[in-house]
N, C-alpha and C positions, 0 to 999 in steps of 0.2 A: 349731794355730791355723789358722783359715780365712784363706788367703792373699788372698782377694778383699776382705776387710774387716778391717784390722788391729786395729780396736777391738772385735772380737767374738770370742768363743770358741764353738766348737761344743759345745753341751751334750748332755745325754741326749735321746733322741728327735729329734736333729737340730735342736733349737731353739737359736738363737743367744742368747748371754748377753752383756750389755754389760760391757765392761771398765772404762770410765770414764764418769762423769756430768759434765756441764758446766752451769754456771749463771752468770747475771749477778748482780753485786753492785751494788746501786743505793743511793746515799747522798746526802743533801742536804748541800751545803757552801756556804760563803759566800766569794765571790770579789769583792774590791773593793767590799764592801758589798751585793752582790747575791746572793740565794740561787739556787743552780744545782744540777742533778743531776750527780753524779759516778758513773761506771760502772767496775766492775772485773770480774774473772772468778774463777770457782771451779771447780777440777778435782778430782774425787774418784775414787780407785781403788776400784771396787766390790768387789774381792776382799780388799784389805788395809785399806781405810779411810784410806789415805794421802791427804792433802788438801793442795792448794796454792791459796791464795787471794791474789790481788793486787788491792788497792783503788786507786781514783783513777787509772785508766789513761787515761780520756778523759771529756770532758764532753758528747760527742756520742752520743746514743742510736743513731743510724744506724751510727756507727763501732763502737759496742759490739756491735750485732747482727751486723755484718760480722765482727768479731773472733770472736765466739762461733761463727759458721758456719765460719770458718777452723779453729778448734780442733776442732770436730766432724768436719769433712771430713778433717783431717789426723790425727785420732785422737791428739791430743796428750795425753801422760800428765802427772801432777803433776811428775815429775822433769824433764820437758823444757819445761814451761811458760815458765820464765824465758828460755830461749834463743829461743823463738818470739816472746815479747813484745818482746825486744830487737830482733829483726829487724823486727817489725811497727811498732814505734815509730820505727824508723830509716828507714821507707819514704819 
């Protein structure tokens, strides 16, 4: 594993291969009679296909983007997503 970037593996010809993919989950929900956007996150292990999806984490698009950035920078795996979300929600 390339120690400089925990989310990458050194592949053939020195090319880095992604270990995890991150995505936002956006859904429309009704809160007190008002339609709003709800955001969650999706983390997929590119090698095994293991997936961890958490819906309805926030209704703020800015917070969702910041969370996605945190997951990518921290190279969070599907197995550790819940721990990171617990810390993030308790901030």
